C-alpha positions as CSV (number, residue, x, y, z in Angstrom):
1,X,18.3,9.6,-0.4
2,X,18.9,12.2,-3.1
3,X,22.5,13.3,-3.7
4,X,24.5,15.1,-6.4
5,X,25.9,12.5,-8.9
6,X,29.1,13.0,-10.8
7,X,28.9,13.7,-14.5
8,X,28.9,10.5,-16.7
9,X,31.8,9.5,-18.9
10,X,32.4,11.7,-22.0
11,X,29.9,14.2,-20.5
12,X,31.7,17.1,-22.2
13,X,31.5,15.5,-25.7
14,X,27.8,14.6,-25.3
15,X,27.1,18.1,-23.9
16,X,28.6,19.7,-27.0
17,X,26.6,17.4,-29.3
18,X,23.4,18.3,-27.4
19,X,24.2,22.1,-27.7
20,X,24.9,21.7,-31.4
21,X,21.6,19.9,-32.0
22,X,19.6,22.4,-30.0
23,X,21.2,25.3,-31.9
24,X,20.4,23.6,-35.2
25,X,16.7,23.1,-34.1
26,X,16.5,26.8,-33.1
27,X,18.0,28.0,-36.4
28,X,15.9,25.8,-38.6
29,X,13.0,28.2,-38.6
30,X,9.3,27.2,-38.7
31,X,7.5,25.7,-35.7
32,X,9.9,24.0,-33.3
33,X,8.9,21.0,-31.2
34,X,9.1,21.8,-27.5
35,X,8.1,20.1,-24.2
36,X,6.8,21.9,-21.2
37,X,8.2,21.1,-17.7
38,X,7.0,22.4,-14.3
39,X,9.9,23.8,-12.2
40,X,9.6,25.9,-9.0
41,X,5.9,26.5,-9.8
42,X,6.9,27.9,-13.2
43,X,6.6,26.5,-16.6
44,X,9.6,26.1,-18.9
45,X,9.5,25.2,-22.6
46,X,12.5,23.3,-23.7
47,X,13.6,22.3,-27.2
48,X,13.1,18.7,-28.4
49,X,15.9,17.0,-30.4
50,X,16.9,13.5,-31.7
51,X,19.7,11.8,-29.7
52,X,21.3,8.4,-30.3
53,X,19.9,5.9,-27.7
54,X,23.4,4.4,-27.3
55,X,24.6,7.7,-25.8
56,X,21.8,8.2,-23.3
57,X,22.1,7.1,-19.7
58,X,19.4,5.6,-17.4
59,X,18.8,7.8,-14.4
60,X,20.2,6.2,-11.2
61,X,18.0,8.5,-9.1
62,X,14.7,7.8,-10.8
63,X,11.8,7.3,-8.4
64,X,10.4,4.6,-10.6
65,X,12.6,1.8,-9.4
66,X,13.8,3.2,-6.0
67,X,12.3,0.3,-4.0
68,X,13.3,-2.3,-6.5
69,X,17.0,-1.5,-6.3
70,X,17.3,-3.7,-3.3
71,X,16.6,-6.7,-5.5
72,X,20.3,-7.4,-5.7
73,X,22.4,-6.0,-2.8
74,X,25.8,-6.3,-4.5
75,X,24.6,-4.7,-7.8
76,X,22.8,-2.0,-5.8
77,X,26.0,-1.2,-4.0
78,X,27.8,-1.0,-7.4
79,X,25.1,1.3,-8.7
80,X,25.7,3.6,-5.7
81,X,29.5,3.7,-6.3
82,X,29.6,3.7,-10.1
83,X,26.2,4.7,-11.4
84,X,27.5,5.1,-15.0
85,X,29.3,1.8,-15.4
86,X,28.0,-0.7,-18.0
87,X,27.1,-3.1,-15.1
88,X,25.1,-0.4,-13.2
89,X,23.3,0.8,-16.4
90,X,22.4,-2.9,-17.2
91,X,21.0,-3.3,-13.7
92,X,18.8,-0.2,-14.2
93,X,17.6,-1.6,-17.5
94,X,16.7,-4.9,-15.8
95,X,14.7,-3.2,-13.1
96,X,12.9,-1.0,-15.6
97,X,11.7,-4.2,-17.3
98,X,10.8,-6.0,-14.0
99,X,7.5,-6.3,-12.2
100,X,7.3,-3.8,-9.4
101,X,5.9,-6.5,-7.0
102,X,8.3,-9.3,-8.0
103,X,11.6,-8.2,-9.6
104,X,12.3,-11.8,-10.7
105,X,9.4,-11.5,-13.2
106,X,9.1,-9.4,-16.3
107,X,6.5,-6.6,-16.1
108,X,3.5,-7.1,-18.4
109,X,3.1,-3.3,-18.6
110,X,6.6,-3.0,-20.0
111,X,5.7,-5.5,-22.7
112,X,2.5,-3.5,-23.5
113,X,4.6,-0.3,-23.7
114,X,7.0,-2.0,-26.0
115,X,4.2,-3.3,-28.3
116,X,2.7,0.2,-28.4
117,X,6.0,1.7,-29.4
118,X,6.6,-0.9,-32.0
119,X,3.1,-0.3,-33.6
120,X,2.7,3.5,-33.2
121,X,6.3,4.8,-32.5
122,X,7.3,7.3,-29.9
123,X,4.4,9.8,-29.4
124,X,5.8,11.9,-26.5
125,X,9.4,13.0,-26.2
126,X,11.5,12.0,-23.2
127,X,13.5,14.5,-21.1
128,X,17.3,14.6,-20.6
129,X,19.9,16.6,-18.8
130,X,22.5,18.5,-20.8
131,X,24.8,15.5,-20.1
132,X,22.3,13.0,-21.6
133,X,20.9,11.5,-18.4
134,X,17.2,10.5,-18.9
135,X,14.9,12.4,-16.5
136,X,11.7,11.2,-18.1
137,X,11.4,8.3,-20.5
138,X,13.7,5.8,-18.8
139,X,11.2,2.9,-19.4
140,X,10.5,4.0,-23.0
141,X,14.3,4.1,-23.7
142,X,14.6,0.6,-22.4
143,X,11.8,-0.6,-24.6
144,X,13.1,1.3,-27.7
145,X,16.5,-0.3,-27.2
146,X,14.9,-3.8,-27.2
147,X,13.2,-2.9,-30.4
148,X,16.5,-2.0,-32.0
149,X,15.6,1.7,-32.4
150,X,18.7,3.9,-32.9
151,X,17.5,7.3,-31.6
152,X,15.0,8.9,-29.3
153,X,13.3,12.3,-29.3
154,X,14.0,14.1,-26.0
155,X,13.6,17.6,-24.5
156,X,16.8,19.1,-23.0
157,X,16.8,20.6,-19.6
158,X,18.8,23.8,-18.9
159,X,22.4,23.4,-18.1
160,X,21.9,25.2,-14.8
161,X,19.6,22.4,-13.3
162,X,20.9,20.7,-10.2
163,X,20.1,17.1,-9.2
164,X,17.5,18.6,-6.8
165,X,15.9,20.4,-9.8
166,X,16.1,17.2,-11.9
167,X,14.3,15.1,-9.3
168,X,11.6,17.7,-8.8
169,X,11.0,17.8,-12.6
170,X,10.7,14.0,-12.8
171,X,8.3,14.0,-9.9
172,X,6.1,16.8,-11.3
173,X,5.9,14.9,-14.6
174,X,5.0,11.7,-12.9
175,X,2.2,13.3,-10.9
176,X,0.3,14.6,-13.9
177,X,-3.0,12.8,-14.1
178,X,-2.5,11.8,-17.8
179,X,0.7,10.0,-17.2
180,X,0.6,6.5,-18.6
181,X,2.5,4.5,-16.1
182,X,2.2,5.3,-12.4
183,X,4.9,4.7,-9.8
184,X,4.5,1.6,-7.8
185,X,3.0,2.1,-4.3
186,X,6.3,1.9,-2.4
187,X,8.1,4.2,-4.8
188,X,5.3,6.7,-4.5
189,X,5.6,6.9,-0.7
190,X,9.4,7.0,-0.9
191,X,9.0,10.1,-3.1
192,X,6.8,11.7,-0.4
193,X,9.5,11.0,2.2
194,X,12.1,12.5,-0.1
195,X,10.1,15.7,-0.5
196,X,9.7,15.9,3.3
197,X,13.5,15.6,3.5
198,X,13.8,18.7,1.3
199,X,11.8,20.7,4.0
200,X,8.5,20.8,2.3
201,X,5.4,20.8,4.5
202,X,2.8,18.0,4.6
203,X,0.3,20.4,3.1
204,X,2.5,21.2,0.1
205,X,3.4,17.5,-0.5
206,X,-0.3,16.5,-0.2
207,X,-1.2,19.1,-2.8
208,X,1.4,17.9,-5.2
209,X,0.4,14.2,-4.8
210,X,-3.3,15.2,-5.0
211,X,-4.2,13.6,-1.7
212,X,-5.5,14.8,1.6
213,X,-3.1,15.7,4.4
214,X,-4.3,12.8,6.6
215,X,-3.5,10.4,3.7
216,X,0.0,11.8,3.6
217,X,0.5,11.1,7.3
218,X,-1.0,7.7,6.8
219,X,1.5,6.9,4.0
220,X,4.5,8.2,6.1
221,X,3.3,5.9,9.0
222,X,3.2,2.9,6.6
223,X,6.7,3.6,5.3
224,X,8.1,4.0,8.8
225,X,6.5,0.7,9.8
226,X,7.9,-1.1,6.7
227,X,11.4,0.3,7.5
228,X,11.1,-0.9,11.1
229,X,10.1,-4.4,9.9
230,X,13.1,-4.5,7.5
231,X,15.4,-3.6,10.4
232,X,13.8,-6.3,12.6
233,X,14.1,-8.9,9.9
234,X,17.9,-8.5,9.7
235,X,19.6,-11.5,11.3
236,X,23.2,-12.1,12.2
237,X,24.0,-13.1,8.6
238,X,22.8,-9.8,7.2
239,X,19.7,-11.1,5.4
240,X,16.7,-8.8,5.5
241,X,13.4,-8.2,3.8
242,X,13.3,-5.5,1.2
243,X,11.0,-2.5,0.4
244,X,9.8,-4.3,-2.7
245,X,8.5,-7.2,-0.5
246,X,5.7,-5.0,0.6
247,X,4.4,-4.0,-2.8
248,X,0.9,-5.3,-3.2
249,X,0.0,-4.8,0.5
250,X,-1.2,-1.3,0.1
251,X,-4.9,-1.7,1.1
252,X,-4.1,-4.1,4.0
253,X,-1.5,-1.7,5.4
254,X,-3.9,1.2,5.1
255,X,-6.6,-0.7,7.0
256,X,-4.0,-1.6,9.6
257,X,-3.1,2.0,10.1
258,X,-6.7,3.1,10.5
259,X,-7.3,0.4,13.1
260,X,-4.1,1.2,15.0
261,X,-4.9,4.9,15.2
262,X,-8.5,4.2,16.4
263,X,-7.3,1.9,19.2
264,X,-4.0,3.6,20.2
265,X,-5.7,6.2,22.4
266,X,-8.0,3.7,24.0
267,X,-5.6,0.8,24.7
268,X,-2.0,1.0,23.5
269,X,-1.2,-2.6,24.2
270,X,-4.2,-3.9,22.3
271,X,-3.3,-1.6,19.4
272,X,0.3,-2.9,19.4
273,X,-0.8,-6.6,19.6
274,X,-3.2,-6.2,16.7
275,X,-0.6,-4.4,14.7
276,X,1.9,-7.2,15.1
277,X,-0.7,-9.8,14.3
278,X,-1.9,-8.1,11.2
279,X,1.6,-7.4,10.0
280,X,2.4,-11.1,10.4
281,X,-0.7,-12.1,8.5
282,X,0.2,-9.7,5.7
283,X,3.7,-11.1,5.7
284,X,2.2,-14.6,5.3
285,X,0.2,-13.3,2.4
286,X,-3.3,-13.6,3.8
287,X,-6.0,-11.8,1.8
288,X,-7.6,-8.5,2.9
289,X,-10.8,-10.2,4.0
290,X,-8.8,-12.7,6.1
291,X,-6.7,-10.0,7.7
292,X,-9.9,-8.1,8.7
293,X,-10.9,-10.9,11.0
294,X,-7.9,-9.9,13.2
295,X,-9.7,-7.3,15.3
296,X,-10.8,-6.5,18.8
297,X,-13.1,-9.6,18.8
298,X,-10.1,-11.7,17.8
299,X,-8.4,-10.7,21.1
300,X,-11.6,-11.1,23.1
301,X,-11.8,-14.7,22.1
302,X,-8.2,-15.3,23.0
303,X,-7.1,-16.4,19.6
304,X,-3.8,-14.7,19.9
305,X,-2.9,-17.1,22.7
306,X,-3.5,-19.9,20.3
307,X,-0.9,-18.4,17.9
308,X,1.6,-17.8,20.7
309,X,1.3,-21.4,22.0
310,X,1.5,-22.9,18.5
311,X,3.9,-20.4,16.9
312,X,7.7,-20.5,16.4
313,X,9.7,-20.1,19.6
314,X,6.7,-21.2,21.7
315,X,8.9,-23.2,24.1
316,X,8.3,-22.3,27.8
317,X,9.8,-19.0,28.7
318,X,10.1,-17.7,32.3
319,X,7.7,-14.9,33.1
320,X,9.6,-11.7,33.4
321,X,7.9,-8.4,34.4
322,X,8.8,-5.8,31.8
323,X,11.1,-3.1,33.1
324,X,9.9,0.4,33.1
325,X,11.5,3.1,30.9
326,X,13.1,6.1,32.7
327,X,12.8,9.5,31.0
328,X,16.3,11.0,30.9
329,X,16.7,14.2,33.0
330,X,13.4,13.8,34.8
331,X,14.0,10.5,36.7
332,X,10.4,9.6,35.9
333,X,9.7,5.9,35.0
334,X,6.9,5.0,32.7
335,X,5.6,1.5,32.1
336,X,7.2,-0.5,29.3
337,X,5.3,-2.5,26.8
338,X,3.4,-5.4,28.4
339,X,4.7,-9.0,28.3
340,X,1.9,-9.8,25.8
341,X,3.2,-7.2,23.4
342,X,6.7,-8.4,23.9
343,X,5.7,-12.0,23.2
344,X,3.8,-11.0,20.1
345,X,6.8,-9.0,18.8
346,X,9.1,-11.9,19.4
347,X,6.8,-14.2,17.4
348,X,6.7,-11.7,14.6
349,X,10.5,-11.2,14.7
350,X,11.0,-14.9,14.1
351,X,8.6,-14.8,11.1
352,X,10.3,-11.7,9.7
353,X,13.8,-13.3,9.9
354,X,12.5,-16.6,8.4
355,X,10.8,-14.6,5.5
356,X,14.1,-12.7,4.9
357,X,16.0,-16.0,4.5
358,X,13.4,-17.5,2.2
359,X,12.9,-14.5,0.0
360,X,16.6,-13.6,-0.4
361,X,17.5,-15.2,-3.8
362,X,20.8,-13.5,-4.4
363,X,23.2,-16.0,-5.8
364,X,26.2,-14.4,-4.0
365,X,24.9,-15.2,-0.5
366,X,25.7,-18.6,1.0
367,X,22.4,-19.4,2.7
368,X,22.3,-23.2,2.2
369,X,19.3,-25.3,1.4
370,X,19.1,-26.5,5.0
371,X,18.7,-22.9,6.3
372,X,16.1,-22.1,3.7
373,X,14.1,-25.3,4.4
374,X,14.2,-24.6,8.1
375,X,13.0,-21.0,7.5
376,X,10.3,-22.2,5.1
377,X,9.1,-24.7,7.7
378,X,8.7,-21.9,10.3
379,X,6.6,-19.9,7.8
380,X,4.5,-22.9,6.8
381,X,3.8,-23.7,10.5
382,X,2.9,-20.2,11.2
383,X,0.6,-19.9,8.2
384,X,-1.2,-23.1,9.3
385,X,-1.7,-21.6,12.8
386,X,-2.9,-18.3,11.5
387,X,-5.2,-20.0,9.1
388,X,-6.9,-21.9,11.9
389,X,-7.2,-18.9,14.1
390,X,-8.6,-16.7,11.3
391,X,-11.0,-19.4,10.3
392,X,-12.2,-19.6,14.0
393,X,-12.5,-15.8,14.0
394,X,-14.5,-15.9,10.8
395,X,-16.9,-18.5,12.2
396,X,-17.5,-16.4,15.3
397,X,-18.1,-13.3,13.1
398,X,-20.6,-15.2,11.0
399,X,-22.3,-16.4,14.2
400,X,-22.5,-12.8,15.5
401,X,-23.9,-11.6,12.3
402,X,-26.6,-14.2,12.3
403,X,-27.5,-13.3,15.9
404,X,-27.8,-9.7,14.9
405,X,-29.5,-10.2,11.6
406,X,-33.1,-10.6,12.9
407,X,-33.0,-7.5,15.1
408,X,-31.4,-5.5,12.2
409,X,-34.1,-6.6,9.9
410,X,-36.8,-5.5,12.4
411,X,-35.1,-2.1,12.9
412,X,-35.2,-1.6,9.1
413,X,-38.9,-2.5,9.1
414,X,-39.5,0.0,11.9
415,X,-37.8,2.7,9.9
416,X,-39.9,1.9,6.9
417,X,-43.1,2.1,9.0
418,X,-42.0,5.5,10.3
419,X,-41.5,6.7,6.8
420,X,-44.9,5.2,5.9
421,X,-46.5,7.4,8.6
422,X,-45.1,10.5,7.0
423,X,-46.1,9.4,3.5
424,X,-49.6,8.6,4.8
425,X,-50.0,12.1,6.2
426,X,-48.9,13.7,3.0
427,X,-51.2,11.5,0.9
428,X,-54.2,12.4,3.0
429,X,-53.4,16.1,2.9
430,X,-53.2,16.0,-0.9
431,X,-56.2,13.5,-1.1
432,X,-54.1,11.1,-3.2
433,X,-54.2,8.1,-0.9
434,X,-55.2,4.8,-2.5
435,X,-57.2,3.5,0.4
436,X,-57.8,0.0,-1.0
437,X,-54.1,-0.6,-1.7
438,X,-53.2,0.7,1.7
439,X,-55.8,-1.6,3.3
440,X,-54.3,-4.6,1.5
441,X,-50.8,-3.7,2.7
442,X,-52.0,-3.5,6.3
443,X,-53.5,-7.0,6.0
444,X,-50.1,-8.2,4.8
445,X,-48.5,-6.5,7.8
446,X,-50.9,-8.3,10.1
447,X,-50.0,-11.7,8.6
448,X,-46.3,-10.9,8.9
449,X,-46.7,-9.9,12.6
450,X,-48.6,-13.1,13.3
451,X,-45.8,-15.2,11.8
452,X,-43.2,-13.1,13.7
453,X,-45.0,-13.6,17.0
454,X,-45.2,-17.4,16.5
455,X,-41.4,-17.7,16.0
456,X,-40.5,-15.1,18.6
457,X,-42.5,-16.9,21.3
458,X,-40.9,-20.3,20.8
459,X,-38.6,-21.5,23.7
460,X,-38.9,-18.3,25.7
461,X,-40.0,-19.0,29.3
462,X,-39.5,-15.4,30.3
463,X,-40.0,-13.1,27.3
464,X,-38.9,-9.5,27.3
465,X,-41.2,-6.5,27.2
466,X,-41.1,-6.3,23.4
467,X,-41.8,-10.0,22.7
468,X,-44.5,-10.0,25.5
469,X,-46.3,-7.1,23.9
470,X,-46.2,-8.9,20.5
471,X,-47.6,-12.1,22.0
472,X,-50.4,-10.1,23.7
473,X,-51.2,-8.3,20.5
474,X,-51.4,-11.7,18.6
475,X,-53.6,-13.2,21.4
476,X,-55.9,-10.2,21.2
477,X,-56.1,-10.6,17.4
478,X,-57.0,-14.3,17.9
479,X,-60.0,-13.4,20.1
480,X,-61.5,-11.1,17.4
C-alpha cells in the first residue's frame, strides 16, 4: 500500500537544479509553458522545464505497474527496500515496457508510443516532484530513453507535496477521459482499494472513476476474490499466483459476481459451488461463452459431480459431516458450508496450486521439471474434464433453446397480431385502410395456420386445449 518513500540519492543537488531552472523560466518573460494539475479539488498551474532524462527517477509507487510488480518476487522485494537503486529502477523500466497481461512479453502499446515519440516528439509534458521523481510520464520517459533522447519536458510539483498528494495527482491525471494509455484492469481496481484505504467513501471514489457505486462495489468484490485465490494458491514451497495472472479476465469475473449476488440470497451453497466452478474455468482459460454454460442448469444436470469424480484428488474420501460454526460470545452454532461446497473448494485449491507452480517462471526458484510437469498434468486433466462438462452443458442449452423456439415464435406472432388489431382500428378511423392488401394478408395467415395445425397435430394422442382448438378450427375450415 501507499507509504512515504525516502528521498532519492543526490536529491538536494537535483532539487537545486530544478529550482534554478524554474526560476530561469519565470524570469525569461513572455508566455511561460505550464501544466494544470488537479489537487484537493483545486487546480494548480505549475511551470514546465527541461530536465536531463538521466537524472529522473521512475516512480516506485506508480499505479500503472502495481499488479505487475509481482512478476519477479526477488526484484519486487529489492524495489520495496531500495526503490532508487539501479537494479530497482531497471526493474521498473522493464515493467513499463511489458504487456500488462503477460509481463514476459513486450507491450505493443509501448512500441506504438515509442514510434509516435520518434515521429512527432514529445507533445505533452510529464510531471515530476521537486526531487525529480516522475509522477506522470513514466512510460514516455522509458520510451524516450530507448530512443536516445537526452532531456524531457516536465512540470514541477510544489515542494510541499507529500506522497499522498503525489499519488492523488497521478490518479487524477490518469482518470481524465483524454488520457492516451489507460491503467490495466487490475491496476485500476487496486487504485480504487487504495483510495478506500485513505478513508474516501464509495460515492466519492465512484465519482472520480466515473462509474456507478454498484460498479465500485463489484470491483472491490472481484479484487477481494482474487486476493483470496492468491492466498489459497500458495503451497508449502511459497509459490502462488499473482495479481497479473487475472488480467484479461475482467468480463468473466464481472459476470461471475452478478451471478453470485443473484443466487446468494436464494441458495448460498449453490452460489458458492458455481463461484468455485466458474473461477476454475477462468483459471483454465475458458472463453466467456464457455464459462456462461456453468449456471444453475449445470448443477441441475449434475455436471459438477462429473468434475469431482474426474478431477484431481478424486480418490475416495470418507464422508464427514461439516462441523457448525459457533459465534463467539453468543454460544450459537450456525451451519458450516456443505460438504459439496467443501469438495468443490478442495478441487479448486488443487488447481490453484498447480497453476501457481506452472506459471511461476522465476529463475531463482528451484521448482524442478518434474514438479512442473506434474502440475501441468493436473491442469491438462482438469481442462479436459471441464471441456467435456461444458460441452455437455452447451448441448443441453441448445436442446432447451430448440424446445422453446417454436413457442417463442408463436408468442411473437401473437404480439404482432395484437398490434395489428390496434393498427386496424386506427386505419379504419382515418379511412386509410387498404382493404385488398389486408384481405391478401389474411389469406396468407390462413395458409400459415393450416400448416401450423398439420405439424402441431402430428404424434399427439392427447392434445392440449390450444392445439385442440387449432385442429378444430382447421377441420371447420376444411368443411367450408
